[in-house]
C-alpha positions in Angstrom: -0.3 10.6 42.0 -0.1 6.5 41.9 -0.6 4.7 39.5 -4.2 2.9 39.4 -3.7 -1.0 38.5 -4.3 -2.0 35.3 -4.9 1.6 34.0 -4.5 2.1 30.3 -4.1 5.6 28.5 -4.5 7.1 25.2 -1.4 8.0 23.2 -2.4 11.5 22.8 -3.0 11.8 26.5 0.4 10.5 27.3 2.2 12.9 25.0 0.6 15.9 26.5 1.5 14.9 29.8 5.4 14.5 29.0 4.8 17.5 26.5 6.5 15.3 23.4 4.3 14.7 20.3 2.9 11.4 20.1 5.2 10.4 17.5 7.6 10.5 19.9 5.9 8.6 22.1 5.3 5.8 19.4 9.0 5.5 18.6 9.6 5.1 22.8 6.9 2.6 23.3 8.6 1.0 20.2 12.1 1.2 21.1 13.1 3.3 18.8 17.2 4.3 19.1 17.1 7.7 17.9 15.1 9.5 21.4 17.3 11.2 23.5 17.7 9.6 27.0 15.8 12.6 28.4 12.8 12.2 26.4 12.7 8.6 26.9 12.3 9.2 31.0 9.7 12.1 30.4 7.6 9.4 28.8 8.1 6.7 30.8 7.1 9.3 33.6 3.9 9.6 32.1 3.2 6.0 31.9 3.9 5.6 35.0 1.1 8.3 35.9 -1.0 7.7 33.6 -0.8 4.3 32.3 0.2 2.0 29.9 -1.2 2.7 26.2 -4.2 0.7 25.4 -4.2 -2.2 23.7 -3.2 -1.6 19.9 -6.1 -1.1 17.6 -6.9 0.5 14.1 -5.7 3.6 13.7 -2.9 3.3 17.4 0.2 4.7 17.0 1.7 1.0 16.7 0.1 -0.5 13.6 2.3 -0.7 10.2 1.5 1.3 7.0 1.0 -0.6 3.8 2.5 1.4 0.8 1.5 0.3 -2.2 3.3 1.5 -5.7 2.6 -1.4 -8.2 5.0 0.5 -10.3 9.1 0.2 -10.8 10.7 2.8 -8.4 12.5 5.5 -10.4 12.4 8.6 -11.0 8.4 9.7 -9.9 7.1 6.8 -8.0 10.8 6.5 -6.1 10.9 10.2 -5.0 6.8 9.8 -4.2 7.8 6.5 -1.8 11.5 7.5 -0.5 9.4 10.6 1.1 6.7 8.2 2.3 9.1 6.2 3.9 11.5 9.0 5.4 8.2 10.4 7.0 6.4 7.3 8.4 9.6 7.2 10.3 9.8 10.5 11.9 6.2 9.2 12.9 7.8 5.8 13.9 5.7 4.2 12.1 6.8 0.8 10.2 6.9 0.6 6.6 5.3 -2.4 4.2 6.0 -1.9 0.9 4.4 -3.6 -2.0 6.0 -2.3 -5.5 7.3 -3.3 -9.1 5.2 -4.0 -12.1 4.7 -7.6 -10.8 2.6 -6.2 -7.5 0.0 -4.7 -10.2 -2.2 -7.9 -10.9 -1.5 -8.6 -6.2 -5.2 -8.4 -5.8 -4.4 -6.7 -1.6 -7.2 -4.3 -0.3 -9.9 -6.6 0.3 -7.6 -8.0 2.4 -6.1 -5.1 4.6 -8.8 -4.5 6.7 -8.3 -7.8 8.1 -4.8 -7.6 9.0 -4.2 -7.0 12.3 -0.7 -5.2 11.5 -1.9 -2.9 9.3 -3.4 0.1 10.8 -3.5 2.1 7.6 -2.5 2.5 3.5 -1.4 5.1 1.5 -1.3 3.8 -2.4 0.1 5.1 -5.0 -1.9 5.7 -8.4 -3.6 2.3 -7.6 -4.3 0.2 -10.5 -7.8 -0.8 -8.8 -11.4 0.5 -10.2 -12.7 2.7 -7.8 -15.5 0.4 -6.6 -12.6 -1.6 -5.0 -11.4 1.7 -3.1 -15.0 2.4 -2.3 -15.1 -1.1 -1.1 -12.0 -0.5 1.3 -13.8 2.9 2.5 -16.3 0.9 3.3 -15.0 -1.2 6.0 -13.5 2.3 7.5 -10.2 1.6 6.7 -7.7 4.7 6.8 -6.2 5.2 3.5 -4.8 7.8 1.2 -4.7 7.9 -2.4 -1.5 9.8 -4.1 -2.2 10.8 -7.3 -5.6 9.0 -8.5 -6.2 7.6 -11.8 -9.5 8.5 -11.5 -12.1 10.8 -9.7 -12.7 9.9 -6.2 -15.9 10.0 -4.1 -15.7 12.8 -2.0 -15.1 10.5 1.2 -11.8 9.3 0.2 -8.8 10.9 0.9 -6.2 11.9 -2.1 -3.3 14.0 -2.6 -2.1 15.3 -6.5 -0.7 18.3 -7.9 -2.4 20.9 -9.7 -2.4 19.2 -12.4 -5.1 21.5 -14.6 -3.5 24.5 -13.1 -0.4 23.8 -14.4 -1.5 22.5 -17.9 -3.0 26.2 -18.2 0.2 27.7 -16.8 2.3 25.6 -19.5 0.4 26.3 -22.9 -0.1 29.6 -21.7 4.0 30.3 -21.6 3.6 28.8 -25.2 1.0 31.6 -26.4 2.7 33.8 -24.7 5.6 33.1 -27.2 3.3 33.4 -30.2 1.9 29.8 -30.8 -0.8 28.5 -31.7 -0.7 25.2 -33.0 0.1 23.2 -30.5 0.7 19.7 -30.6 -0.2 17.4 -27.5 1.9 14.1 -26.3 -1.0 13.1 -23.3 -1.1 10.2 -20.7 -3.4 7.4 -21.5 -6.8 8.8 -21.8 -8.9 7.3 -18.8 -6.1 8.8 -16.4 -7.6 12.0 -14.4 -4.3 14.3 -14.5 -4.4 13.5 -18.6 -7.7 14.8 -18.9 -7.0 18.0 -16.3 -4.5 18.7 -18.1 -5.7 18.3 -21.5 -8.4 21.0 -20.1 -5.7 23.2 -19.1 -4.4 23.0 -22.1 -7.8 24.1 -23.8 -8.3 26.4 -21.4 -5.1 28.4 -22.3 -5.6 28.4 -26.0 -9.9 29.3 -25.2 -7.9 32.7 -23.9 -6.5 33.6 -27.3 -9.6 32.5 -29.3 -8.2 28.5 -30.3 -9.7 25.5 -30.2 -7.7 22.9 -30.2 -7.5 20.4 -33.1 -7.7 16.1 -32.6 -5.6 15.8 -35.2 -2.9 17.8 -32.7 -3.5 15.2 -30.2 -1.8 11.5 -29.3 -2.9 9.9 -26.2 0.3 7.4 -24.8 2.0 5.0 -22.2 4.2 8.0 -20.7 7.4 6.8 -21.7 10.1 7.9 -23.9 10.0 5.6 -26.9 6.0 6.5 -26.9 6.8 9.7 -26.9 8.9 9.3 -29.8 6.3 7.8 -32.2 3.6 10.0 -30.8 6.1 13.1 -31.9 7.1 11.7 -35.1 3.4 11.4 -36.3 2.6 15.2 -35.6 5.8 16.7 -36.2 5.1 14.5 -40.3 1.6 16.2 -40.5 0.9 18.6 -43.7 1.0 21.3 -41.6 3.2 20.4 -38.9 2.7 22.1 -35.1 5.0 24.8 -34.0 4.8 23.2 -30.0 4.5 19.8 -28.4 3.2 19.6 -25.1 4.4 16.2 -23.9 2.6 14.4 -20.6 5.8 13.6 -18.8 9.5 14.5 -18.8 10.3 10.9 -21.0 7.6 11.9 -23.2 9.6 15.0 -23.9 12.8 13.4 -24.4 11.2 11.3 -27.3 10.0 14.4 -28.8 13.6 15.9 -28.7 14.8 12.7 -30.6 12.2 13.0 -33.2 12.9 16.6 -33.7 16.8 16.0 -34.3 15.6 13.1 -36.7 14.0 15.8 -38.7 16.8 18.6 -38.6 14.2 20.2 -36.3 16.5 22.7 -34.3 14.7 23.6 -31.1 13.8 25.7 -29.5 14.4 27.8 -33.3 12.1 25.1 -35.3 10.1 23.8 -32.4 9.4 24.1 -28.9 9.3 21.0 -26.8 7.6 21.0 -22.7 8.1 18.7 -20.7 6.5 17.6 -16.7 7.5 16.6 -13.4 11.3 17.9 -13.1 12.5 14.8 -12.6 16.5 14.9 -13.4 16.7 13.9 -16.6 15.1 17.0 -17.8 18.4 19.0 -16.9 20.3 16.2 -18.9 19.2 17.2 -22.4 20.1 19.4 -25.1 18.7 22.0 -24.6 17.1 21.7 -21.1 13.5 20.8 -20.7 11.0 23.7 -20.0 8.6 21.7 -17.4 6.9 21.7 -14.7 8.0 20.9 -11.7 5.4 18.7 -9.4 6.1 18.4 -5.8 6.8 14.5 -5.5 8.4 14.6 -1.8 5.4 17.3 -0.5 3.1 14.6 -2.1 4.4 11.7 0.2 5.0 14.2 2.9 1.1 15.4 2.5 0.0 11.8 1.9 1.5 10.8 5.5 0.3 13.7 7.4 -3.7 13.1 6.1 -3.4 9.5 6.8 -1.9 10.3 10.6 -5.0 12.3 11.2 -7.3 9.9 9.4 -5.9 7.0 12.0 -6.0 9.7 15.1 -9.8 9.8 14.2 -9.4 14.1 13.7 -11.8 15.5 11.5 -10.7 16.3 8.2 -11.9 19.2 5.8 -10.5 18.7 2.9 -9.9 15.4 2.0 -8.8 16.0 -1.4 -5.7 17.9 -1.5 -4.0 19.4 -4.5 -0.8 21.0 -4.3 0.8 24.2 -6.5 3.5 23.3 -8.6 5.9 26.0 -10.6 6.7 26.7 -14.4 10.3 26.2 -14.9 11.4 28.2 -17.8 14.8 26.4 -19.6 16.1 26.7 -23.2 13.6 24.0 -24.8 11.2 26.9 -25.9 10.7 29.7 -27.7 9.5 32.3 -30.0 7.4 31.2 -32.5 9.3 30.6 -36.1 7.9 31.8 -39.1 5.2 29.8 -40.5 6.9 26.7 -42.9 6.7 27.2 -46.4 3.5 25.7 -48.6 1.8 25.8 -45.3 
């Protein structure tokens, strides 16, 4: 069939005609080097038969993806961003990255829908208030939130770990070892993850008839120094806890230091758990019992979900929670005997 003058086809139609993926068509049309010559030829023949792709529009296969991660790219955030970058490359998409603490105060969301070179965005733990995210969604701009700080409306796509279930499994593990007086070194009180994990902790205690004590809860910025300070307060209580559950592995490392300074053996005198399973958790003595978050899969899932939004597919599940894994190591053990004088 001869090509009609001025004919245009969708990228999806070209992909179907050539028998390749949409991402492959995008890479060929954008001159990507990592496409086999025979595959390039298949795409060119499909274009000759059907017509060139329609001009780029929001949600087409050509625009760049804006990735906003206003934090230092170490450990948790670095793994997620790397996964997003690798997955976008597989889809033939350019990445525009805004990262680092300095990016936190930059007002960028309102201008994204007006940038013709940006097709969509991935926002990692966005610090912006919910109203700004709702305003962005109201403009029909495709974006996905990774690990939202606050509960999101039903029509805003998000990917996170199953925090409540994960926290319940950690505390359930400690309860199974006989612990009942468990200190919580939680994250910031206004974070969705913090509230979800506290709910999971409370649920596990409730199963054995224990009500959580407010004196055993501390809310912190999730760093080693803050974790150390919180652990010091908890371990200096007249009746100290027999176990500490920390918001992340960094805070747990701070708790290990506080225990060491007080001559407490881990896990013989005190059990400590982390969260995330970053490299640090395997470098402590003893190594940390923790929760493995699927950080790379969170990045891949965010891109996959965004691609479906860009292609205008119907998405039935916009809020995705990924399963976690409890990793048992040497920092947890049976509840010790009650301290004398308790």
